[in-house]
N, C-alpha and C positions, 0 to 999 in steps of 0.2 A: 504493500500500500504506500509506504514512504517513497519507494522508487517511482511509483506512478505520480504521486503528488509533486515530486521534485521537478517534474517537467511541465507543469501547468501553472499559469499565473495565479496568485502572486508568488507561489513557492519557488518558481524557477529562478528568482532573484535572491533567495535567502541563502546565505552562506552555510547555515546549519544543515542544509540538504545537499551540500556539495558531494559528500561521500556516496549519496544514493543515486547520483546521476551517472555513475560509471556503468550501470547495467540494470536491467529489469529483474534480474534473478530468475529468468525464464529460459529454459533450454529450447533449442530449435535445430532444424536441419542446417548443417554447415554448408557454406559456399566455398568454392575454390577460386579465390581471386588472387592472381599473381601480382606481386609488387613489381615495379618497373625494374627490368633487368634480371628478374628472378628466373631460375631454371626449374623451379619446383622445390620449395622448402616446406617443412612442417608448419611454419608460421603462415603460409598461404592458405591453409585451411582455416577459415574464419567462421565462427559460430554466429548465426543470425538470431536476433531476438525480435519478435513481432508482438505488438499489443494494439488493441482497438480501444479508442477512447471516444467519448461523446463529442460530437462536433457542435459547439454552441455558437459558431461564427455565422450561422445562417447561410452556409455554402460559400463564404468568402475565403476561408482558409483552404489550403491545398488538401486534397484527400489523402495523400501519402506524404509523410514527412520523414526524410532520412536523418539519422543521428549517427555521428561517428564517421560518416563518409558523405560524399557528394555524388549526385547522379542527375541526369536529365529527367524531366518529367515523364516522357514516354517510357523510359526504362523502368519506372516504378508503376506507372498507371496501367500498362499492358498486363503485367502479372496480376494486378488487382482485379482487372476486368475478367481475366481468364479464371481467377478464383471464384468470382461471382457466377461465371458460366458453369464451373464445375459443381457449384452448389444447386443451381436450378435452371441451367440453360443447355445449350447444345453440347457442351463438353460433358455434362452429366449424362446425356444420352449416349455418348461414346463410351463412357465408363460402364453404364448399365448394359450396353451391348456386349462389351468385352466380358463382363461378368456372366451374362446369360450364356454366352458361347462356351466359356471354359472356366468359370469361377466356382469356388467351393459353395456349397449350399448350407443353409442354417439348420440342418438337422444332423443327428448323430451318425456315426459311421455305419452302425448296423442297419439304419434305415437306408442310407445310401447304397449299401450292399444289396439289400432286398430290392430296391428300385432297379438297380443294375441287372439283377437276376430276372426281374420282370421284363425289362427290355430285351434281354437275351431270349426269354421265352417267346416274346412276340416275333423276334427275328427267326427263331426256330420254327414257329408255326408257318411263317411266310415261306421259308425254304421248303418245308414239308409240302405245302400246298402247290408249290411250283415244281418240285422234282421228286416228291415222295410217291408212294403207292396211292392208287385211287381210293379215297375214303368211302366211296359208295354212299350208303344212306346216312353215314355219320358226317357228311359234308356240312350239313346245317349246324351241327354242334361245334365243329371245328371253326366255322365262320363266326358263330356267336361268341365263343370263347375269345377268339382273336380280336374281334371288335370291342368286346367288353374290356379286355385287358388293356388294349391300346387307348381306349377312351379314358380309363381310370388313370393310367400313367400320365397321359397328356394333361389331364385335368390337374393332377398334382403339380406337374412341372409349371403349367401356366399360372396356377394359383400362387405358387411360391414366388415365381418371377414377377408377377404383377403386384403382389402384396409388398414385397421388398422394394421394388422400384418406386411404388407410391410412397412408402414410408421414407425412403431416402430423399425423394423430391420434397416431401412435406417438411422434413427437418432442414434440408438445405435451403428451402424457400425462406424459412424463418431466419436462418443465419445470413443469407444473402441480403435480405431487407435491412438487417442491422448493419451489415458491412457497407451498404450503399449510403446509409445515413450517418455513419461514424467516420472518424479520422483514424487512419492506419499509420502507426509509427514503426519504422524499421530501424534497428540498431545493428551496426557491424563495426567492430573495432578496426583501428589502423589508420583512420584519417585519410583514406584514399579517395581519389576522384575516379569514378568508374568510367572506363572507355569500352564501349561495346555492351551487349546485353547478355553475356554469358551467365550472369547471376539471376536471370529471369526465372528459371525453374525453382531454385531454392526460395526466392522471394514469393513465388506463387504458393508453394506448399506451406511455407510459414504463415502466409496470410490465412490459409484454411485453419491452421492450428490456432491462430489468434482468435478467430470467431468461435471456435469450439470452446476455448477457455472462458469466453464470456458466458456461455450457456451450455455447460456439459450435460445437464439432464436431457436436452433435446436429442442427443445421440442415443439414449437408451431406447427410444422408440423405433430406431432403425438399426437392424443388425449390421448392415453394411458399414454405416458410419461408425458405429460402436466398435466394430472389429478393427477398422482402419486406425482410429485414434488410439485404441488400446495398444495395438502393435507399435504405433509410432511413439507413444509415451514410454513403452517398456524398452525401446532400443534407440531412442532419439539421438543419443550421444554417438552412436555408431553409424549414422547416416550422413552422407554428403551428396551434393548434387551440383551439376553444371549443365548449362544449355540455354540457348536463346529461345524464348517463348514468343510465338507469333500471336496476333489477335484471335486467330481461330483455334488456338491451343496446341498447334504443332510445335515440336521441339527441333530446332535447327542445330547443325553441327558446329563444333567449336574446336579449338586446339586442345588436344587431350594429353599428349605425352608429358609435359611438365606438371599437369594437374594430377595425373596418375602417380607421378613420382612424388608429389607432395603428400598424397593420401597414403602411399605405401610407407613413407617415413613417419606419418602420423599414426601412432600405434592404436589409437582408439577407433579409427574409422574402419568399419568392416564392410560397408555397402556404399556404392556410389551410383547415383542415377546419372546417366549420360545419354546424349543423343544416339540414335542408331547409326553408327558409322563403323567403317572397317577397323580403324585403329583403336577400338575399345574392347576387343574380346579378351579372352583369358590368356592367349599367347602373348599379347602385348603387355599385359600386367606382369606375366612371368619374366618377360625380357627386361622390363623396367626393374623388377626386383633383383634380377641377376646382375644388372649394372651397379646396383647399390650394395651388393654383398661385399665387394672388396673394401668399400668405404667403411662399412660397419665393422669389418674385421680389423681395419687399421685403428679405429676408435677403441675397440676392445683391447688390442695389443698395447696401445698407448696407455690405457688405464691400468693394465696389469702387465708390467714389463718382465716380471719374473714368473717362472713356472711354465709348463707346457699347456698349450690350448688346443682343443680339437673342435673342428667346425663340421656340423652336419647340415646337409641341404634341407632347406625348409621352404615349403610352398607359401606364398603370400596369402594372408587371410582375407585380402580385399576381393570383393566380388562385385562385378559391374552388372548393371541392369539397363540395357539399351531401351530407349523409349522414343517412339515416333510422335507420341501425343502425351500430354500431361496426365490423361486418364490412365495410361500404362504405368505411370509413376505411382498412382494410387493402388493399382493392382499389385505392384511389386512390394510397396511398403506394407500393405494389408495382407500380403501372402495369400491373395485370392486365387491365383492361378493353380489349376489342378489338372495334371495329365489324365488322371482317372476320370474326372468329370468331363473333360474334353472328349475322351474316348466314348463315354456313355452318351454324351450329347450327339456325337457324330453318328453313333449307331441309331439313336432315336430319330435323328433327322432322316437318315436313309430309310429306315423302316416306315416312318410317317409318310415320306414321299411315295413309297411303294403302295401304301394303303390308300392314300388319297387318289392315286391312279386307279386302284382296284375297287373304289367305293361303288361304282355302278354294278360291278360283278357281285360284290358282297351283298348289295341290296337285292339283286335278283335272286340270290340264294336264300337270304333270310326272309325277305318280303316279296315273293314273286308277283309279277303283274297278273291281272286277271286273264283268263283264257280268252283268246280272240275268236271271232266268228268270221267265216268267209263272206266276202262282199265282191261287188263288181269293181273293176272290169275283168273280163275273161280274155284269154288270148285270142287274137284274130287269126292266128295260124293254127292249122290242125296238127302241126308237128311240135307244138309247145303247149304245156299246161301251165296256166297262171293260177296261183292260189293267193288271191288278194285277201288281206286280213285287216280288220279294224283295230289296230294296236299302235300305240305311240312308242313302243320299245321293240322294234323288229329284231334287235340283236339277241333277244332273250328266247327266240323260238326257231325251230327248224321244221321242215315239211318232209315227210317220207312217203314215197309211193311204193306200195306193195301190190304186185300184179303178176298173173300167169301169162298175160299177153304182152305186156310191156316190161322192159328191163326195170328192175328195182332201182330207185334213185333216192338220193338225199340232197336237199337243197336248203341253203340259208335264206332267211327272210331279210330282204333289203328294202331300202327306200329308193324308188325309181322316180325320175322326173320326166318331163316331156309331155307329149299329147295324151298319153295314157298313164299319167302319174298316179302312183299308188304304192302302198307297202305290200310287197308280194314276194313269193318264191316262184322262180321260173324253172320248170322241169322239162327237159327235152325228151320227147316221146320216141322211144326206139324199141322195135320189136325184139323179143328174145329169139335166140337161134332155134331153140327147141320148145315150141309153144305147147302148153298143156291146155290152152283154152283158145277158142276161135272167136270170142266176143271181145271186140276192141274196147268196149266200155267196161270190161271187167277190171276191178282194182279197188284198192282202199287207200285213202289219203289219211295219214296220221299227222297230227300237230303235237309236237313234243317240246318240252322246255330244254334250253341249252344251259349247261352249267360250266362256267368259266371262271378263271382267276388269272388276270393279267394275260400272259402268253399261253396259258395251258387250258386245254379243253378236256373236261372230265367226261366220263361216260354219260350218255343221254339220260335226261331226267324223266319226270312224269309226263305221260301222254295225256294231253288235255283236250283233244278233239279227234273225232273219227268221222270221215265223210266218204261217200262212194265217189268213184271216178266219174260215174254217169251224172251224178248231181252237180259236181263242180264243172264238168264239161259244158253243161247246158245252163249254168248260172248266168243270168243276164240276157239269155236268148229266149226265155219262155216267160 
């Protein structure tokens, strides 16, 4: 409290508050800001403190006030605007999209395992219906179980995603409104004048932290924000960041080599958020650490001139987190990314796409359309038999000709256009080689249901119509 009072009138002029103006006593994500001529030293890792104070100037005072350093207005206002967007704008949508695609869910592991088994079961049923043995009369029950299981799993996923997204937006909306009306103070030691915007990413993330500190209970209503700030608070001393933030939230590349060198030498830094660029992977960090090993050995030898020393190779503890967007920084800090969840979501997406394509087939199996009746027109040619049907779902039926005079035929029902437009099956009449009947009107026409699933045709289903060839041949002419 004294640290905050020491920076507002009239206490900012009182000498008794001098000792409290050196810092806010708040931890924050460190920025790597190189001093002029520096090749990357531990002192270049500078901890940033951010605090939100009420703005009583009526909008006349600047929205962002730097302390301990100097910077241009856009260098400070852009991270603030991006932070507002992360709370309730387009950047929040990017974060929620990344989380929905491959982020951890707010339920226990055993439930995640059960849901994954459920999606595997749906995938197994789809594979069985495509390439397994013909289920025969059990096809209805296979389809019913498949649809029920898929709808239940989809409902759970959509409900969790929608609920958590709404809660994150509601909490962020409250914080963003407060940030827009308040004054943000950023403190960084060193007395530097910033050139370039490489500190934009840590400025933006510390701005989020400052509004959370104003109203921590708001995060309890949102699992996403609660997890993010809890993780950040528990490891905040170990995080550093660098990157130019654009108004749309993208993170642009910066010079990394000396900044990685500074972080490797700074023992407390374990994680660094960087733009997604080639010179920021693990191999580069190892190379930087290898170049620093002789220097460390010389320092140790100088400190202990007597006795024998042994050196063992040690991998650097620093881990880089490349980010194209500030939302990916939130994903990294909150440890939201999960390969297991990504695999489950990929399986769910593939299975759902297949079932959406197969919905007409599943509907015809579970709730078949009513049996059609023959109508006109009939074929004008004596060499063809037209079986026109009054149905809106021609793909669900087939027509079979059984005759001792004509060759037995099976024809699909299709939609035909033109002068004689109708939904019909066209059967070419061809005499059998060895006739057992001399009546050319002898024959039976069957209408049966088709049972399909995507690319597979099952054994014919129920026969729902029986008509004589004589009746259909004269239909429309009498």
